[in-house]
Each structure stands twice: as C-alpha cells, then as structure tokens.
C-alpha positions as CSV (number, residue, x, y, z in Angstrom):
1,M,-74.9,-87.2,-5.0
2,V,-77.1,-85.6,-2.3
3,P,-75.5,-85.5,1.1
4,L,-78.2,-87.3,3.0
5,N,-76.6,-87.1,6.4
6,F,-76.3,-83.4,6.0
7,L,-79.9,-83.0,4.9
8,L,-81.2,-85.1,7.7
9,G,-79.2,-83.4,10.4
10,C,-79.0,-79.7,9.3
11,S,-80.9,-76.8,10.6
12,E,-83.9,-75.3,8.7
13,L,-81.7,-72.3,7.8
14,S,-79.0,-74.6,6.4
15,L,-81.6,-76.6,4.5
16,D,-83.0,-73.3,3.1
17,N,-79.5,-72.2,2.0
18,Y,-78.8,-75.5,0.4
19,E,-82.0,-75.4,-1.5
20,L,-81.4,-71.9,-2.7
21,A,-77.9,-72.8,-3.8
22,R,-79.2,-75.7,-5.8
23,M,-81.9,-73.5,-7.4
24,A,-79.2,-71.0,-8.3
25,E,-77.1,-73.7,-9.9
26,V,-80.2,-75.0,-11.9
27,A,-80.8,-71.4,-13.1
28,D,-77.2,-71.1,-14.2
29,L,-77.3,-74.4,-16.0
30,R,-80.5,-73.5,-17.7
31,K,-79.0,-70.3,-19.0
32,E,-76.0,-72.2,-20.3
33,F,-78.3,-74.7,-21.9
34,H,-80.3,-72.1,-23.7
35,A,-77.2,-70.3,-24.9
36,L,-75.8,-73.5,-26.3
37,F,-79.1,-74.5,-27.8
38,D,-79.4,-71.1,-29.5
39,R,-75.9,-71.6,-31.0
40,L,-76.9,-75.0,-32.2
41,I,-79.9,-73.6,-33.9
42,E,-77.9,-70.8,-35.5
43,Q,-75.3,-73.2,-36.8
44,W,-77.9,-75.6,-38.1
45,A,-79.6,-72.7,-40.0
46,R,-76.3,-71.6,-41.5
47,T,-75.7,-75.2,-42.6
48,M,-79.1,-75.5,-44.2
49,L,-78.6,-72.1,-46.0
50,A,-75.2,-73.3,-47.4
51,K,-76.8,-76.5,-48.5
52,W,-79.7,-74.6,-50.2
53,F,-77.2,-72.3,-52.0
54,R,-75.1,-75.4,-53.0
55,E,-78.2,-77.1,-54.5
56,S,-79.8,-74.0,-56.0
57,D,-79.2,-71.9,-59.1
58,R,-77.2,-69.0,-57.6
59,D,-77.8,-66.8,-60.7
60,S,-81.6,-67.0,-60.1
61,I,-81.1,-66.2,-56.4
62,N,-78.9,-63.2,-57.4
63,Q,-81.6,-62.0,-59.8
64,A,-84.3,-62.3,-57.2
65,L,-82.3,-60.4,-54.7
66,A,-81.1,-57.6,-57.1
67,P,-83.0,-54.3,-57.0
68,R,-85.6,-53.9,-59.8
69,G,-84.1,-52.9,-63.1
70,R,-80.6,-54.1,-62.2
71,S,-78.8,-57.3,-62.8
72,A,-76.1,-56.9,-60.2
73,H,-74.4,-59.9,-58.9
74,L,-73.9,-60.1,-55.1
75,G,-70.7,-62.0,-55.5
76,E,-68.6,-62.6,-58.5
77,A,-67.1,-65.6,-56.8
78,S,-70.5,-67.3,-57.0
79,N,-70.2,-67.5,-60.8
80,Q,-66.8,-69.2,-60.5
81,R,-68.0,-71.8,-58.1
82,K,-70.6,-73.6,-60.3
83,R,-71.1,-77.2,-59.4
84,A,-69.2,-79.7,-61.5
85,P,-71.4,-82.1,-63.5
C-alpha cells in the first residue's frame, strides 16, 4: 500500500527518490516477467514439438531430415517407440 502520510508530508527530494525507487522496482519486475514469459514460450514450443512427433510418422520425418542420397536415422530409439494401436 502507498504510504499516503509519507507522500503528503515528504520533501520534493524524498518524493523524487521514492518515485525513482518505484520505477526501478517496476523495471526489475518487468525483466523478471519477460524472462519468465520467454521460458513459458520455450517450454510450450517444446511441448508442441513433442506432441507433433508423437502424432507424426517419425520415419517420414527422419527421411525428410536426412541428407540427400542417405537413409540415415537420427535416432534408432525412434523406431522402437512406435505408438501402440
């Protein structure tokens, strides 16, 4: 809560300092918010990628990602983790 008695009775210098302190805190919170929001977006993207892999034909993805002329698998484990019917 805003300390009204302080704000009403303080000097201009104290009021300036109080305002600057609040602005600094807002800036810090904004940085924290953006960092947290970036993490949220990153985790959401990874979740959607995992969902897409789970719902897709991994062999087709492997073929699309393999260099031309090769049929290399990116991960042998992907062949073992086929979805059960």
